[in-house]
PDB file of N, CA, C and O in Angstrom:
ATOM      1  N   UNK A   1       7.204 -12.851  -2.406  1.00  0.00           N
ATOM      2  CA  UNK A   1       7.719 -14.305  -1.482  1.00  0.00           C
ATOM      3  C   UNK A   1       6.027 -14.732  -2.490  1.00  0.00           C
ATOM      4  O   UNK A   1       5.104 -14.149  -3.060  1.00  0.00           O
ATOM      5  N   UNK A   2       6.602 -16.404  -2.103  1.00  0.00           N
ATOM      6  CA  UNK A   2       5.577 -17.297  -3.257  1.00  0.00           C
ATOM      7  C   UNK A   2       4.396 -16.988  -3.609  1.00  0.00           C
ATOM      8  O   UNK A   2       3.809 -16.807  -4.676  1.00  0.00           O
ATOM      9  N   UNK A   3       3.992 -16.939  -1.822  1.00  0.00           N
ATOM     10  CA  UNK A   3       1.695 -16.141  -2.384  1.00  0.00           C
ATOM     11  C   UNK A   3       1.461 -14.843  -2.731  1.00  0.00           C
ATOM     12  O   UNK A   3       0.322 -14.551  -2.367  1.00  0.00           O
ATOM     13  N   UNK A   4       2.176 -13.646  -3.432  1.00  0.00           N
ATOM     14  CA  UNK A   4       2.624 -12.895  -4.152  1.00  0.00           C
ATOM     15  C   UNK A   4       1.769 -13.161  -5.227  1.00  0.00           C
ATOM     16  O   UNK A   4       2.040 -14.106  -5.968  1.00  0.00           O
ATOM     17  N   UNK A   5       0.226 -12.089  -5.538  1.00  0.00           N
ATOM     18  CA  UNK A   5       0.108 -12.334  -7.006  1.00  0.00           C
ATOM     19  C   UNK A   5      -0.278 -10.633  -7.359  1.00  0.00           C
ATOM     20  O   UNK A   5      -0.119  -9.648  -6.637  1.00  0.00           O
ATOM     21  N   UNK A   6      -0.890 -10.743  -8.874  1.00  0.00           N
ATOM     22  CA  UNK A   6      -0.643  -9.169  -8.989  1.00  0.00           C
ATOM     23  C   UNK A   6      -2.323  -9.070  -9.349  1.00  0.00           C
ATOM     24  O   UNK A   6      -3.277  -9.703  -9.801  1.00  0.00           O
ATOM     25  N   UNK A   7      -1.894  -7.765  -8.782  1.00  0.00           N
ATOM     26  CA  UNK A   7      -2.933  -6.689  -7.934  1.00  0.00           C
ATOM     27  C   UNK A   7      -4.738  -7.298  -8.875  1.00  0.00           C
ATOM     28  O   UNK A   7      -5.870  -7.336  -8.392  1.00  0.00           O
ATOM     29  N   UNK A   8      -4.257  -7.672 -10.295  1.00  0.00           N
ATOM     30  CA  UNK A   8      -5.888  -7.595 -10.873  1.00  0.00           C
ATOM     31  C   UNK A   8      -6.597  -8.854  -9.974  1.00  0.00           C
ATOM     32  O   UNK A   8      -7.528  -8.838  -9.169  1.00  0.00           O
ATOM     33  N   UNK A   9      -5.679 -10.017 -10.509  1.00  0.00           N
ATOM     34  CA  UNK A   9      -6.111 -10.977  -9.131  1.00  0.00           C
ATOM     35  C   UNK A   9      -7.270 -11.054  -7.395  1.00  0.00           C
ATOM     36  O   UNK A   9      -7.860 -11.910  -6.736  1.00  0.00           O
ATOM     37  N   UNK A  10      -7.082  -9.923  -7.367  1.00  0.00           N
ATOM     38  CA  UNK A  10      -7.316  -9.491  -6.184  1.00  0.00           C
ATOM     39  C   UNK A  10      -7.935  -8.283  -6.064  1.00  0.00           C
ATOM     40  O   UNK A  10      -7.571  -7.344  -5.356  1.00  0.00           O
ATOM     41  N   UNK A  11      -9.231  -8.364  -7.045  1.00  0.00           N
ATOM     42  CA  UNK A  11      -9.583  -7.264  -6.785  1.00  0.00           C
ATOM     43  C   UNK A  11     -10.737  -6.437  -6.499  1.00  0.00           C
ATOM     44  O   UNK A  11     -11.470  -5.681  -7.138  1.00  0.00           O
ATOM     45  N   UNK A  12     -10.627  -6.885  -5.217  1.00  0.00           N
ATOM     46  CA  UNK A  12     -11.568  -6.694  -3.966  1.00  0.00           C
ATOM     47  C   UNK A  12     -10.179  -5.950  -3.151  1.00  0.00           C
ATOM     48  O   UNK A  12     -10.568  -5.310  -2.174  1.00  0.00           O
ATOM     49  N   UNK A  13      -9.339  -5.922  -3.257  1.00  0.00           N
ATOM     50  CA  UNK A  13      -7.949  -5.024  -2.580  1.00  0.00           C
ATOM     51  C   UNK A  13      -7.623  -3.862  -3.868  1.00  0.00           C
ATOM     52  O   UNK A  13      -6.484  -3.409  -3.974  1.00  0.00           O
ATOM     53  N   UNK A  14      -8.488  -3.527  -4.615  1.00  0.00           N
ATOM     54  CA  UNK A  14      -8.164  -2.407  -5.023  1.00  0.00           C
ATOM     55  C   UNK A  14      -8.849  -1.213  -4.895  1.00  0.00           C
ATOM     56  O   UNK A  14      -8.245  -0.184  -5.198  1.00  0.00           O
ATOM     57  N   UNK A  15      -9.678  -1.163  -4.613  1.00  0.00           N
ATOM     58  CA  UNK A  15     -10.556  -0.497  -4.644  1.00  0.00           C
ATOM     59  C   UNK A  15     -10.989  -0.267  -2.861  1.00  0.00           C
ATOM     60  O   UNK A  15     -11.998   0.363  -2.544  1.00  0.00           O
ATOM     61  N   UNK A  16     -10.209  -0.780  -2.008  1.00  0.00           N
ATOM     62  CA  UNK A  16     -10.201  -0.542  -0.399  1.00  0.00           C
ATOM     63  C   UNK A  16      -9.441   0.584  -0.168  1.00  0.00           C
ATOM     64  O   UNK A  16      -8.387   0.636  -0.803  1.00  0.00           O
ATOM     65  N   UNK A  17      -9.735   1.636   0.684  1.00  0.00           N
ATOM     66  CA  UNK A  17      -8.681   2.492   1.119  1.00  0.00           C
ATOM     67  C   UNK A  17      -7.558   2.103   2.306  1.00  0.00           C
ATOM     68  O   UNK A  17      -7.565   1.211   3.154  1.00  0.00           O
ATOM     69  N   UNK A  18      -6.917   2.804   2.101  1.00  0.00           N
ATOM     70  CA  UNK A  18      -5.558   1.729   3.463  1.00  0.00           C
ATOM     71  C   UNK A  18      -4.966   3.000   3.361  1.00  0.00           C
ATOM     72  O   UNK A  18      -4.729   3.775   2.434  1.00  0.00           O
ATOM     73  N   UNK A  19      -4.806   2.992   4.504  1.00  0.00           N
ATOM     74  CA  UNK A  19      -3.578   4.486   4.995  1.00  0.00           C
ATOM     75  C   UNK A  19      -2.275   3.686   4.927  1.00  0.00           C
ATOM     76  O   UNK A  19      -2.055   2.553   5.354  1.00  0.00           O
ATOM     77  N   UNK A  20      -1.317   4.689   4.178  1.00  0.00           N
ATOM     78  CA  UNK A  20       0.265   4.745   3.794  1.00  0.00           C
ATOM     79  C   UNK A  20       0.712   3.842   4.631  1.00  0.00           C
ATOM     80  O   UNK A  20       1.305   2.834   4.247  1.00  0.00           O
ATOM     81  N   UNK A  21       0.482   4.099   5.809  1.00  0.00           N
ATOM     82  CA  UNK A  21       1.370   3.174   6.953  1.00  0.00           C
ATOM     83  C   UNK A  21       1.129   1.993   7.746  1.00  0.00           C
ATOM     84  O   UNK A  21       1.658   1.453   8.717  1.00  0.00           O
ATOM     85  N   UNK A  22      -0.125   1.728   6.785  1.00  0.00           N
ATOM     86  CA  UNK A  22      -0.359  -0.001   6.839  1.00  0.00           C
ATOM     87  C   UNK A  22       0.262  -0.827   5.954  1.00  0.00           C
ATOM     88  O   UNK A  22      -0.506  -1.724   5.605  1.00  0.00           O
ATOM     89  N   UNK A  23       1.367  -0.895   5.434  1.00  0.00           N
ATOM     90  CA  UNK A  23       1.747  -1.744   4.195  1.00  0.00           C
ATOM     91  C   UNK A  23       3.604  -1.464   4.779  1.00  0.00           C
ATOM     92  O   UNK A  23       4.034  -0.784   5.711  1.00  0.00           O
ATOM     93  N   UNK A  24       4.084  -2.035   4.098  1.00  0.00           N
ATOM     94  CA  UNK A  24       5.945  -2.005   3.724  1.00  0.00           C
ATOM     95  C   UNK A  24       5.968  -1.691   2.351  1.00  0.00           C
ATOM     96  O   UNK A  24       5.168  -1.533   1.429  1.00  0.00           O
ATOM     97  N   UNK A  25       6.918  -1.668   2.512  1.00  0.00           N
ATOM     98  CA  UNK A  25       7.290  -0.681   0.570  1.00  0.00           C
ATOM     99  C   UNK A  25       8.680  -0.830   0.118  1.00  0.00           C
ATOM    100  O   UNK A  25       9.063   0.045   0.895  1.00  0.00           O
ATOM    101  N   UNK A  26       9.461  -1.087  -0.306  1.00  0.00           N
ATOM    102  CA  UNK A  26      10.319  -1.875  -0.770  1.00  0.00           C
ATOM    103  C   UNK A  26      10.656   0.193  -1.220  1.00  0.00           C
ATOM    104  O   UNK A  26       9.845   0.954  -1.750  1.00  0.00           O
ATOM    105  N   UNK A  27      12.044   0.511  -0.769  1.00  0.00           N
ATOM    106  CA  UNK A  27      12.256   1.956  -1.562  1.00  0.00           C
ATOM    107  C   UNK A  27      12.607   1.930  -2.970  1.00  0.00           C
ATOM    108  O   UNK A  27      12.164   2.688  -3.833  1.00  0.00           O
ATOM    109  N   UNK A  28      13.954   0.413  -3.217  1.00  0.00           N
ATOM    110  CA  UNK A  28      13.702   0.467  -4.562  1.00  0.00           C
ATOM    111  C   UNK A  28      12.168   0.385  -5.671  1.00  0.00           C
ATOM    112  O   UNK A  28      12.063   0.878  -6.795  1.00  0.00           O
ATOM    113  N   UNK A  29      11.217  -0.327  -4.968  1.00  0.00           N
ATOM    114  CA  UNK A  29       9.661   0.320  -5.979  1.00  0.00           C
ATOM    115  C   UNK A  29       9.434   1.879  -5.987  1.00  0.00           C
ATOM    116  O   UNK A  29       9.410   2.471  -7.067  1.00  0.00           O
ATOM    117  N   UNK A  30       9.259   2.582  -4.742  1.00  0.00           N
ATOM    118  CA  UNK A  30       8.918   3.806  -4.435  1.00  0.00           C
ATOM    119  C   UNK A  30       9.542   5.140  -5.014  1.00  0.00           C
ATOM    120  O   UNK A  30       9.046   6.211  -5.364  1.00  0.00           O
ATOM    121  N   UNK A  31      11.244   4.482  -4.959  1.00  0.00           N
ATOM    122  CA  UNK A  31      11.680   5.947  -5.688  1.00  0.00           C
ATOM    123  C   UNK A  31      11.315   5.388  -7.087  1.00  0.00           C
ATOM    124  O   UNK A  31      10.571   6.195  -7.644  1.00  0.00           O
ATOM    125  N   UNK A  32      11.574   4.261  -7.888  1.00  0.00           N
ATOM    126  CA  UNK A  32      11.232   3.384  -9.426  1.00  0.00           C
ATOM    127  C   UNK A  32      10.813   3.778 -10.339  1.00  0.00           C
ATOM    128  O   UNK A  32      11.131   3.994 -11.509  1.00  0.00           O
ATOM    129  N   UNK A  33       9.448   3.930  -9.233  1.00  0.00           N
ATOM    130  CA  UNK A  33       7.726   4.226  -9.851  1.00  0.00           C
ATOM    131  C   UNK A  33       7.758   5.687  -9.675  1.00  0.00           C
ATOM    132  O   UNK A  33       7.000   6.230 -10.479  1.00  0.00           O
ATOM    133  N   UNK A  34       8.453   6.621  -8.798  1.00  0.00           N
ATOM    134  CA  UNK A  34       8.452   8.109  -8.978  1.00  0.00           C
ATOM    135  C   UNK A  34       7.346   7.963  -8.312  1.00  0.00           C
ATOM    136  O   UNK A  34       6.400   8.555  -8.832  1.00  0.00           O
ATOM    137  N   UNK A  35       7.042   7.233  -7.081  1.00  0.00           N
ATOM    138  CA  UNK A  35       6.106   7.749  -5.553  1.00  0.00           C
ATOM    139  C   UNK A  35       6.143   8.808  -4.723  1.00  0.00           C
ATOM    140  O   UNK A  35       7.144   9.016  -4.038  1.00  0.00           O
ATOM    141  N   UNK A  36       5.339   9.403  -4.690  1.00  0.00           N
ATOM    142  CA  UNK A  36       5.828  10.563  -4.060  1.00  0.00           C
ATOM    143  C   UNK A  36       4.285  11.111  -3.296  1.00  0.00           C
ATOM    144  O   UNK A  36       3.306  10.998  -4.034  1.00  0.00           O
ATOM    145  N   UNK A  37       3.991  11.764  -1.699  1.00  0.00           N
ATOM    146  CA  UNK A  37       3.339  11.692  -1.721  1.00  0.00           C
ATOM    147  C   UNK A  37       3.014  14.007  -1.567  1.00  0.00           C
ATOM    148  O   UNK A  37       3.676  14.903  -1.043  1.00  0.00           O
ATOM    149  N   UNK A  38       1.682  13.977  -2.356  1.00  0.00           N
ATOM    150  CA  UNK A  38       1.427  15.501  -2.554  1.00  0.00           C
ATOM    151  C   UNK A  38       1.838  16.242  -0.891  1.00  0.00           C
ATOM    152  O   UNK A  38       1.867  15.912   0.294  1.00  0.00           O
ATOM    153  N   UNK A  39       2.138  17.577  -1.879  1.00  0.00           N
ATOM    154  CA  UNK A  39       2.229  18.966   0.087  1.00  0.00           C
ATOM    155  C   UNK A  39       0.422  18.697   0.133  1.00  0.00           C
ATOM    156  O   UNK A  39      -0.535  18.347  -0.558  1.00  0.00           O
ATOM    157  N   UNK A  40       0.736  19.055   1.204  1.00  0.00           N
ATOM    158  CA  UNK A  40      -0.979  19.048   1.626  1.00  0.00           C
ATOM    159  C   UNK A  40      -1.910  18.538   2.953  1.00  0.00           C
ATOM    160  O   UNK A  40      -1.330  17.812   3.760  1.00  0.00           O
ATOM    161  N   UNK A  41      -2.492  18.680   3.059  1.00  0.00           N
ATOM    162  CA  UNK A  41      -3.343  17.178   5.052  1.00  0.00           C
ATOM    163  C   UNK A  41      -4.065  15.795   3.809  1.00  0.00           C
ATOM    164  O   UNK A  41      -4.661  15.659   2.740  1.00  0.00           O
ATOM    165  N   UNK A  42      -3.540  15.152   4.787  1.00  0.00           N
ATOM    166  CA  UNK A  42      -4.593  14.210   4.211  1.00  0.00           C
ATOM    167  C   UNK A  42      -3.681  12.665   2.940  1.00  0.00           C
ATOM    168  O   UNK A  42      -3.760  11.446   2.782  1.00  0.00           O
ATOM    169  N   UNK A  43      -2.885  13.914   2.343  1.00  0.00           N
ATOM    170  CA  UNK A  43      -1.665  13.340   1.552  1.00  0.00           C
ATOM    171  C   UNK A  43      -2.443  11.566   0.741  1.00  0.00           C
ATOM    172  O   UNK A  43      -2.926  11.145  -0.310  1.00  0.00           O
ATOM    173  N   UNK A  44      -2.073  11.090   2.195  1.00  0.00           N
ATOM    174  CA  UNK A  44      -1.696   9.429   2.235  1.00  0.00           C
ATOM    175  C   UNK A  44      -3.352   8.469   1.450  1.00  0.00           C
ATOM    176  O   UNK A  44      -3.404   7.284   1.121  1.00  0.00           O
ATOM    177  N   UNK A  45      -4.446   9.489   1.367  1.00  0.00           N
ATOM    178  CA  UNK A  45      -5.773   8.944   1.154  1.00  0.00           C
ATOM    179  C   UNK A  45      -5.393   8.319  -0.371  1.00  0.00           C
ATOM    180  O   UNK A  45      -5.622   7.112  -0.289  1.00  0.00           O
ATOM    181  N   UNK A  46      -5.015   8.573  -1.428  1.00  0.00           N
ATOM    182  CA  UNK A  46      -4.880   7.726  -2.373  1.00  0.00           C
ATOM    183  C   UNK A  46      -3.682   6.825  -2.661  1.00  0.00           C
ATOM    184  O   UNK A  46      -3.544   6.108  -3.653  1.00  0.00           O
ATOM    185  N   UNK A  47      -2.610   7.012  -1.366  1.00  0.00           N
ATOM    186  CA  UNK A  47      -1.403   5.948  -1.769  1.00  0.00           C
ATOM    187  C   UNK A  47      -1.860   4.554  -2.199  1.00  0.00           C
ATOM    188  O   UNK A  47      -1.337   3.857  -3.068  1.00  0.00           O
ATOM    189  N   UNK A  48      -2.998   4.244  -1.392  1.00  0.00           N
ATOM    190  CA  UNK A  48      -3.093   2.544  -1.416  1.00  0.00           C
ATOM    191  C   UNK A  48      -3.234   2.065  -2.996  1.00  0.00           C
ATOM    192  O   UNK A  48      -2.711   1.193  -3.688  1.00  0.00           O
ATOM    193  N   UNK A  49      -4.092   2.968  -3.168  1.00  0.00           N
ATOM    194  CA  UNK A  49      -4.963   2.618  -4.617  1.00  0.00           C
ATOM    195  C   UNK A  49      -2.887   3.177  -5.843  1.00  0.00           C
ATOM    196  O   UNK A  49      -2.173   2.655  -6.700  1.00  0.00           O
ATOM    197  N   UNK A  50      -2.926   4.165  -5.212  1.00  0.00           N
ATOM    198  CA  UNK A  50      -1.290   4.438  -5.986  1.00  0.00           C
ATOM    199  C   UNK A  50      -0.149   3.068  -6.050  1.00  0.00           C
ATOM    200  O   UNK A  50      -0.025   2.317  -7.017  1.00  0.00           O
ATOM    201  N   UNK A  51       0.408   3.009  -5.110  1.00  0.00           N
ATOM    202  CA  UNK A  51       0.922   1.962  -5.257  1.00  0.00           C
ATOM    203  C   UNK A  51       0.207  -0.118  -5.712  1.00  0.00           C
ATOM    204  O   UNK A  51       0.579  -1.131  -6.305  1.00  0.00           O
ATOM    205  N   UNK A  52      -0.949   0.404  -4.910  1.00  0.00           N
ATOM    206  CA  UNK A  52      -1.699  -0.882  -6.666  1.00  0.00           C
ATOM    207  C   UNK A  52      -1.461  -1.041  -7.765  1.00  0.00           C
ATOM    208  O   UNK A  52      -0.936  -2.018  -8.300  1.00  0.00           O
ATOM    209  N   UNK A  53      -1.895   0.091  -8.297  1.00  0.00           N
ATOM    210  CA  UNK A  53      -1.504   0.209  -9.416  1.00  0.00           C
ATOM    211  C   UNK A  53      -0.623   0.026 -10.428  1.00  0.00           C
ATOM    212  O   UNK A  53      -0.571  -0.173 -11.642  1.00  0.00           O
ATOM    213  N   UNK A  54       0.256   0.211  -9.168  1.00  0.00           N
ATOM    214  CA  UNK A  54       2.111   0.366  -9.963  1.00  0.00           C
ATOM    215  C   UNK A  54       2.939  -0.817  -9.453  1.00  0.00           C
ATOM    216  O   UNK A  54       4.145  -1.041  -9.551  1.00  0.00           O
ATOM    217  N   UNK A  55       1.809  -1.606  -8.802  1.00  0.00           N
ATOM    218  CA  UNK A  55       2.548  -3.162  -8.045  1.00  0.00           C
ATOM    219  C   UNK A  55       2.539  -3.542  -9.814  1.00  0.00           C
ATOM    220  O   UNK A  55       2.148  -2.895 -10.786  1.00  0.00           O
ATOM    221  N   UNK A  56       3.220  -5.014  -9.656  1.00  0.00           N
ATOM    222  CA  UNK A  56       2.969  -5.645 -10.713  1.00  0.00           C
ATOM    223  C   UNK A  56       2.942  -7.155  -9.970  1.00  0.00           C
ATOM    224  O   UNK A  56       2.813  -8.254 -10.508  1.00  0.00           O
ATOM    225  N   UNK A  57       3.092  -6.859  -8.688  1.00  0.00           N
ATOM    226  CA  UNK A  57       3.152  -7.551  -7.364  1.00  0.00           C
ATOM    227  C   UNK A  57       2.323  -7.812  -6.259  1.00  0.00           C
ATOM    228  O   UNK A  57       1.701  -8.721  -6.808  1.00  0.00           O
ATOM    229  N   UNK A  58       1.801  -7.744  -5.112  1.00  0.00           N
ATOM    230  CA  UNK A  58       1.321  -7.679  -4.283  1.00  0.00           C
ATOM    231  C   UNK A  58       1.461  -9.228  -3.342  1.00  0.00           C
ATOM    232  O   UNK A  58       1.342 -10.360  -3.811  1.00  0.00           O
ATOM    233  N   UNK A  59       1.782  -8.811  -1.728  1.00  0.00           N
ATOM    234  CA  UNK A  59       1.592 -10.367  -0.884  1.00  0.00           C
ATOM    235  C   UNK A  59       0.423  -9.805   0.561  1.00  0.00           C
ATOM    236  O   UNK A  59       0.708  -8.822   1.245  1.00  0.00           O
ATOM    237  N   UNK A  60      -0.270 -10.261   0.688  1.00  0.00           N
ATOM    238  CA  UNK A  60      -1.249  -9.726   2.044  1.00  0.00           C
ATOM    239  C   UNK A  60      -0.863 -10.925   3.258  1.00  0.00           C
ATOM    240  O   UNK A  60      -1.112 -12.123   3.126  1.00  0.00           O
ATOM    241  N   UNK A  61      -0.462 -10.546   3.982  1.00  0.00           N
ATOM    242  CA  UNK A  61      -0.303 -10.852   5.399  1.00  0.00           C
ATOM    243  C   UNK A  61      -1.596 -11.604   5.895  1.00  0.00           C
ATOM    244  O   UNK A  61      -2.662 -11.352   5.332  1.00  0.00           O
ATOM    245  N   UNK A  62      -1.547 -12.539   6.949  1.00  0.00           N
ATOM    246  CA  UNK A  62      -2.821 -12.858   7.481  1.00  0.00           C
ATOM    247  C   UNK A  62      -2.935 -12.576   8.917  1.00  0.00           C
ATOM    248  O   UNK A  62      -3.695 -12.955   9.808  1.00  0.00           O
ATOM    249  N   UNK A  63      -2.031 -11.866   8.853  1.00  0.00           N
ATOM    250  CA  UNK A  63      -1.632 -11.554  10.715  1.00  0.00           C
ATOM    251  C   UNK A  63      -0.972 -10.190  10.238  1.00  0.00           C
ATOM    252  O   UNK A  63      -0.184  -9.866   9.350  1.00  0.00           O
ATOM    253  N   UNK A  64      -1.938  -9.300  11.640  1.00  0.00           N
ATOM    254  CA  UNK A  64      -1.763  -7.860  12.081  1.00  0.00           C
ATOM    255  C   UNK A  64      -0.126  -8.114  12.588  1.00  0.00           C
ATOM    256  O   UNK A  64       0.272  -8.899  13.447  1.00  0.00           O
ATOM    257  N   UNK A  65       0.815  -6.981  11.578  1.00  0.00           N
ATOM    258  CA  UNK A  65       2.543  -6.777  11.402  1.00  0.00           C
ATOM    259  C   UNK A  65       2.451  -5.759  12.195  1.00  0.00           C
ATOM    260  O   UNK A  65       3.281  -5.749  13.104  1.00  0.00           O
ATOM    261  N   UNK A  66       1.565  -4.722  12.146  1.00  0.00           N
ATOM    262  CA  UNK A  66       1.772  -2.977  12.876  1.00  0.00           C
ATOM    263  C   UNK A  66      -0.235  -2.775  13.656  1.00  0.00           C
ATOM    264  O   UNK A  66      -1.267  -3.126  13.084  1.00  0.00           O
ATOM    265  N   UNK A  67      -0.156  -2.381  14.482  1.00  0.00           N
ATOM    266  CA  UNK A  67      -0.909  -1.940  15.550  1.00  0.00           C
ATOM    267  C   UNK A  67      -0.749  -0.697  15.334  1.00  0.00           C
ATOM    268  O   UNK A  67       0.368  -0.189  15.239  1.00  0.00           O
ATOM    269  N   UNK A  68      -2.444   0.305  15.170  1.00  0.00           N
ATOM    270  CA  UNK A  68      -2.204   1.451  15.476  1.00  0.00           C
ATOM    271  C   UNK A  68      -2.907   1.756  16.984  1.00  0.00           C
ATOM    272  O   UNK A  68      -3.526   1.011  17.743  1.00  0.00           O
ATOM    273  N   UNK A  69      -2.495   3.338  17.090  1.00  0.00           N
ATOM    274  CA  UNK A  69      -2.567   3.189  18.686  1.00  0.00           C
ATOM    275  C   UNK A  69      -2.805   4.295  18.563  1.00  0.00           C
ATOM    276  O   UNK A  69      -1.977   5.112  18.161  1.00  0.00           O
ATOM    277  N   UNK A  70      -4.349   4.653  18.977  1.00  0.00           N
ATOM    278  CA  UNK A  70      -4.633   5.967  18.910  1.00  0.00           C
ATOM    279  C   UNK A  70      -4.325   7.229  20.978  1.00  0.00           C
ATOM    280  O   UNK A  70      -4.227   6.698  22.084  1.00  0.00           O
ATOM    281  N   UNK A  71      -4.284   8.379  20.774  1.00  0.00           N
ATOM    282  CA  UNK A  71      -4.485   8.545  22.185  1.00  0.00           C
ATOM    283  C   UNK A  71      -6.213   8.805  22.249  1.00  0.00           C
ATOM    284  O   UNK A  71      -7.179   8.878  21.489  1.00  0.00           O
ATOM    285  N   UNK A  72      -5.869   8.890  23.724  1.00  0.00           N
ATOM    286  CA  UNK A  72      -7.610   9.030  24.308  1.00  0.00           C
ATOM    287  C   UNK A  72      -8.011  10.029  24.416  1.00  0.00           C
ATOM    288  O   UNK A  72      -9.168  10.191  24.802  1.00  0.00           O
TER     289      UNK A  72
END
């Protein structure tokens, strides 16, 4: 998108822990960088940092497009 920026231009996003399901990723990007989840529990905790470092550009939407629902 035209409003995509380099991760270095938005340092407040690079330190934020984001779960893997909080964003959309291009398959070619994930496979091209060899990104994968390690075996074990809670392996998505470092995902946001990994993809931010690997990305040349990122775009952030100003509205929520995914809502996480938890059971009571």
